[in-house]
N, C-alpha and C positions, 0 to 999 in steps of 0.2 A: 815195667811196665812198676815205677814206683812211685810211694804216698801224694806227692807232687802231680806226678801225671795225673795220676786217680782227682784230686781233689780240683785239679782243670781242669777235666771232663767234666765231674760234676755242677761245676760254674757256669759253662757251660748251656750242660744237655738237661741234667738233673737227672740223669740218668747213668751210671756209671757201665751197666749191658751196651750201654751207644760206641762204650770206647773199641769196642770192638766190628767196629763198624770203617774203623781207620785201615787201609789194608797192605800199609807202613807195619805195624803195630804188629798183624796176626803173622806177616812174614816172617819178622824179625821175631816175633815166639815160636815159630815152626821152626824157624833156625836153631833159637835156643833148644828149645825141644828134640831134635836130632842130635845138636852137639852131642845129650846127654848119654850116656849108657842104661839109665835109667831114674824117670821117675814118678813119682808116687806116692810118697807118704808112708812107704810102706804095702802097700796095694802091689806087689806086682804082678794081678792078671791085669790091671786098668795103664802098668807103666811101658808094657810089650806092643806096642801097638806097630806091625807091622810095617805098617806104611803108614808115614804122613799122610794129616788131610791139606787140603787145599785151604786154601781162604775161602770159599765160595760155600765147602760141605764144612767148615765151624760155623759161617752165616747161617746157614740154612741148619745146625745145629743148633741155635744161638736161636732162632725163632721155633723152631719147634721148642725150646725149652719153656721160653716167653709163654706157647701157647697153652703147654700144659701146665703152669704158674696160671695161666689165667683162670684156666676151664675148671685147675680143681679147687681153687679160692672158691671159684662161682658154688660149683656142687658144698663144698664147707660149709657154705654161707649159711644153704637149704638146706641143710640134712641142721646142721646148728638149730636153725629156727622152728623144726621141728621137736626139738625138747623129749628127747627122747635118752635124759637123762646116761648113766651108766651105758644104754647101747646107743652112742651115741660115734663112739672111736670103731667101734664096729661097724657100722652102718659106713661112717668115711668110709676107711678100711676095704671094703666089700665094691664102695661103691667108686674107690681111684683106680683099683685093680681094670675095675671093668671098662672105664675109662680109658685109661691107660690101655686098655685089647684095644678097644671102639677105637681109638685115634690112628689107630694103624692101618684101619681096610672102613677109609668112610668114602660116604658114592661121590660123585663130582661137587653133586651142591652144599656141601659140605665143606668139603674143602674148599674150594671160592669164598664161603662165610669166613672159615677160620683163616686163610690165605688174608682176607681186603679186612676181615679185624686189626689181624700184624699191621696191618700198612696201618690201621688205623691208630692202634696203638703208638707206632710210632713217631707221630704227627702228633705238638705241641699246643695242636687246638682243644678246649677247653670239652665241645662239643662230637659227641663222640656216641653215635645214634646207634653203631651195630656193639659197641659193649655194653650197651644198654637194655640191647638183645638176649645176652650173652647166656643168664639163665633159663631163659624159655630155649635155648638151641639145647643146654645140659642138660631141660627134663626131658629132650627129646631125643637125645641119644640112648634111650632107656628103655625099653619093651617092657609090659607090664612083668614079665618073668622078671623082668629085671631089677626094674622095684620090686617083685615080690621078695627077688633072694634079697637084698638090701635090707629091708625088713626082717629078714629071717636072720639075720646076722645078728639086729641089734635084738632082738630077742632075746635072741640064743646067749648074747652076751647079759642080757636084762636076768638073764633064768641064772644063767652061772651065779651073776652077782644073788640073786636072790638064795641061789645053794651054800655059798659062804656064809651068805649071813644067821642060815637055820641053822649049818655046821658049828659055825662060830658061838650061839646063843645056847648051842648044849652042852656047851665045855665052858659056858662063863660061870 
């Protein structure tokens, strides 16, 4: 996969990830990977996969990555809209951890929605009704105790920031 191939893909669809829909390209990437004894830019734990993946598995992983990207982005926007100041990143981190955990154990209804959302996302249509519902769905992923834990993470980060401020004021 070279720069020219990526440029052409982007011109065709406007989405570089669509290049992974090409079965010939996936097979070529798998062939190249299997010929290399170790790849992974210095991360041996990630480069010694005992079983090569199939194009179907690669496509499923790309769908999962795209889903997480959409869900986590909307969650971050939701949290940033609350304006928690220095607690924002802690709230986002806690929420992301919980979302990743929740995405591994979806109800049938949630799985159907997320599958349809990914399919809709791949369309070139500007009308995306499922995408417009995503913030509400993200909100519903958390129980009241989950939202409370996210709030507690933000509160703790704010308290830590305050304590640091008080300590640095004493020495100033």
